[in-house]
C-alpha positions in Angstrom: 22.1 -0.3 10.0 18.4 0.6 10.1 16.6 0.6 6.8 14.5 3.5 5.6 11.4 1.4 6.2 12.4 0.8 9.8 12.9 4.5 10.4 9.8 5.6 8.5 7.2 7.4 10.6 3.7 8.3 9.6 3.6 12.0 8.6 1.8 14.2 11.2 -1.0 15.2 8.8 -1.8 11.5 8.1 -1.8 10.8 11.8 -4.2 13.7 12.2 -6.3 12.5 9.3 -6.5 9.0 10.9 -7.7 10.5 14.2 -10.4 12.4 12.4 -11.6 9.2 10.8 -12.1 8.0 14.3 -14.3 11.1 15.0 -16.3 10.3 11.8 -16.9 6.8 13.1 -18.4 8.1 16.4 -20.3 11.0 14.6 -20.9 10.1 11.0 -22.0 13.7 10.2 -18.5 14.8 10.9 -15.9 14.7 8.1 -16.0 12.4 5.0 -19.1 14.1 3.5 -18.7 12.3 0.2 -19.5 9.0 1.9 -23.0 10.4 2.7 -23.2 11.3 -1.0 -22.2 7.8 -1.9 -25.2 6.5 0.2 -27.6 8.6 -1.8 -26.0 7.5 -5.1 -26.6 3.9 -4.2 -30.2 4.7 -3.4 -30.7 6.4 -6.7 -29.1 3.3 -8.5 -31.4 1.1 -6.4 -28.5 -0.7 -4.8 -29.7 0.5 -1.4 -33.2 1.0 -0.1 -32.6 3.5 2.8 -30.9 6.9 2.9 -30.2 6.5 6.6 -26.7 6.5 8.0 -24.4 3.5 7.4 -24.7 0.6 9.8 -22.1 0.6 12.5 -20.4 -2.6 11.2 -19.8 -0.8 7.8 -18.3 2.2 9.6 -16.1 -0.1 11.6 -14.7 -1.7 8.5 -14.1 1.7 6.8 -12.5 3.0 9.9 -10.1 0.1 10.1 -9.3 0.1 6.4 -8.7 3.9 6.2 -6.3 3.8 9.2 -4.2 1.2 7.3 -4.5 3.1 4.0 -3.3 6.4 5.7 -0.4 4.7 7.4 0.8 3.2 4.0 0.2 6.3 1.9 3.1 7.7 -0.1 2.6 11.5 -0.1 4.7 12.0 -3.2 2.6 9.7 -5.5 -0.5 9.4 -3.3 -0.3 5.7 -3.9 -0.9 3.0 -1.3 2.1 0.9 -0.7 5.7 0.7 0.6 8.6 2.5 -1.1 12.1 1.2 -0.5 14.6 3.9 -1.7 17.5 1.5 -1.2 16.2 -0.5 -4.2 14.0 2.2 -5.8 11.1 -0.2 -5.7 7.5 0.7 -4.8 5.5 -2.3 -3.7 1.7 -2.0 -4.2 -0.3 -3.7 -1.5 -2.8 -6.4 -2.2 -6.3 -6.2 -0.8 -5.5 -9.4 1.2 -2.5 -7.6 2.8 -4.7 -4.6 3.6 -7.3 -6.9 5.1 -4.7 -8.6 7.3 -3.3 -5.3 8.6 -6.8 -3.9 9.3 -7.9 -7.1 11.1 -10.8 -7.6 8.7 -12.0 -10.5 6.6 -11.3 -10.2 2.9 -15.0 -9.8 2.2 -15.5 -7.0 4.7 -12.4 -5.2 3.3 -13.8 -5.5 -0.3 -17.1 -3.9 0.8 -15.3 -1.1 2.7 -13.1 -0.5 -0.3 -16.2 -0.3 -2.5 -17.6 2.5 -0.4 -14.3 4.4 -0.7 -14.3 3.9 -4.5 -18.0 5.1 -4.7 -17.1 8.2 -2.7 -14.2 8.9 -5.0 -11.6 8.8 -2.2 -9.6 5.9 -3.8 -9.0 5.2 -7.4 -7.9 1.7 -8.5 -6.0 0.6 -11.6 -5.9 -3.1 -12.3 -2.5 -4.6 -13.1 -3.4 -8.3 -13.4 -3.8 -9.5 -16.9 -3.9 -12.6 -19.1 -0.7 -13.3 -21.1 -1.7 -14.8 -24.4 1.9 -15.9 -25.2 2.4 -17.9 -22.0 -1.4 -18.8 -21.7 -1.3 -17.7 -18.1 -3.1 -15.2 -15.9 -0.5 -13.0 -14.3 -1.5 -11.6 -10.9 -0.2 -8.3 -9.6 -1.8 -6.1 -6.9 -3.8 -3.2 -8.2 -2.4 0.3 -8.1 -4.5 2.2 -5.7 -4.3 6.0 -5.5 -5.8 8.2 -2.8 -7.5 11.3 -4.1 -6.7 14.6 -2.3 -10.4 14.9 -1.6 -10.0 12.3 1.1 -7.5 14.5 3.0 -9.6 17.6 2.2 -12.7 16.0 3.7 -10.7 15.3 6.8 -9.7 19.0 7.2 -6.2 18.8 5.6 -5.4 21.9 3.6 -3.4 22.1 0.4 -0.7 24.1 2.2 -0.4 21.5 5.0 -0.2 18.7 2.4 2.5 20.5 0.4 4.6 21.1 3.5 4.3 17.5 4.6 5.4 16.4 1.1 8.4 18.7 1.3 9.3 17.4 4.8 9.0 13.8 3.7 11.2 14.5 0.6 13.9 16.1 2.7 13.8 13.1 5.2 14.3 10.7 2.2 17.1 12.7 0.7 18.9 12.8 4.1 18.5 9.0 4.5 19.8 8.3 1.0 22.8 10.6 1.5 23.8 8.6 4.6 22.9 5.3 3.0 25.2 5.8 -0.1 27.9 7.2 2.1 27.9 4.1 4.3 27.8 1.8 1.3 30.7 3.6 -0.3 32.7 3.1 2.9 31.8 -0.5 3.0 32.9 -0.9 -0.5 36.3 0.7 0.2 36.7 -1.6 3.2 36.2 -4.6 0.9 32.6 -5.2 1.8 30.1 -7.0 -0.3 28.1 -4.0 -1.5 28.6 -4.9 -5.2 27.2 -8.4 -4.6 24.3 -7.0 -2.6 23.5 -4.5 -5.2 23.4 -7.2 -7.9 21.0 -9.3 -5.8 18.5 -6.5 -5.2 18.8 -4.7 -8.6 16.2 -7.0 -10.1 13.8 -6.7 -7.2 11.1 -5.4 -9.5 11.2 -8.7 -11.4 10.7 -10.5 -8.1 7.2 -9.0 -7.8 6.3 -9.8 -11.5 5.3 -13.5 -12.1 7.0 -15.1 -15.1 6.5 -18.3 -16.9 8.6 -21.1 -15.5 8.8 -24.9 -15.2 6.2 -26.3 -12.8 8.8 -28.1 -10.8 10.7 -24.9 -10.2 7.8 -22.8 -9.0 8.0 -23.6 -5.3 11.7 -22.9 -5.3 11.3 -19.6 -7.1 8.5 -18.5 -4.8 10.5 -19.4 -1.6 13.5 -17.5 -3.0 11.4 -14.4 -3.7 10.0 -14.4 -0.2 13.5 -14.6 1.3 14.7 -11.7 -0.8 11.7 -9.6 0.1 12.2 -10.3 3.8 15.9 -9.4 3.4 15.0 -6.0 1.9 12.2 -5.4 4.5 13.4 -6.8 7.8 10.3 -5.7 9.6 8.1 -8.0 7.5 6.9 -11.3 8.9 6.9 -14.4 6.7 3.1 -14.3 6.4 3.1 -10.6 5.4 5.8 -11.3 2.8 3.6 -14.1 1.3 0.6 -11.7 1.1 2.7 -9.2 -0.9 3.7 -11.7 -3.6 1.5 -13.3 -6.2 0.1 -16.8 -5.6 2.8 -19.4 -6.4 0.4 -21.0 -8.9 1.0 -18.0 -11.2 4.6 -19.1 -11.7 3.6 -22.4 -13.4 
């Protein structure tokens, strides 16, 4: 049976928005007007000397990053990540993962993301924190939300956005209806649905580092990668690693 993630398609308005980002790359006066404002803001703050258009390498990085962002945008929450309705878990994507998907170095991705922050297109909320009780720094990918102004500056109207959200919700409801029906039939046939549900019910904890004995950290990390790949069959081993905190945070 195909998972929801396997079947998921990029909504039409997001595909259209991604195409218009490509137009902006070729003609920077088109679309994304707030990026031009961000250039002027940096000049005023003396972070930049010239008011001229961005260098082509900067536009290339923003283009690559925005295409990844739009392809991983959840229209319901406007957050960047992957939602798995089978486990009711939303996985926020790390900057390292976004860099890998965009084919950019981490440093170029950081600079491109900074431009999007300055323009107000993306808002970030840090989740990593220092735990006083365990004396550890717990790493979690930041929550990144896309402001509607990004879609607006790419010519997407509020009406089109609401219609796309409604269509996405109906697709999800249809999938869940079939998913639970199939699982119910498996359970009646003596399948292992109950055992599977018990394994994945704590998937949220899998993405939250916890204090553990140093000698067990590698084993825990490997087990979490395995579970993540079981839940998201389309992930490669390297992609799964990028979505989890560094194993050192389990020590």
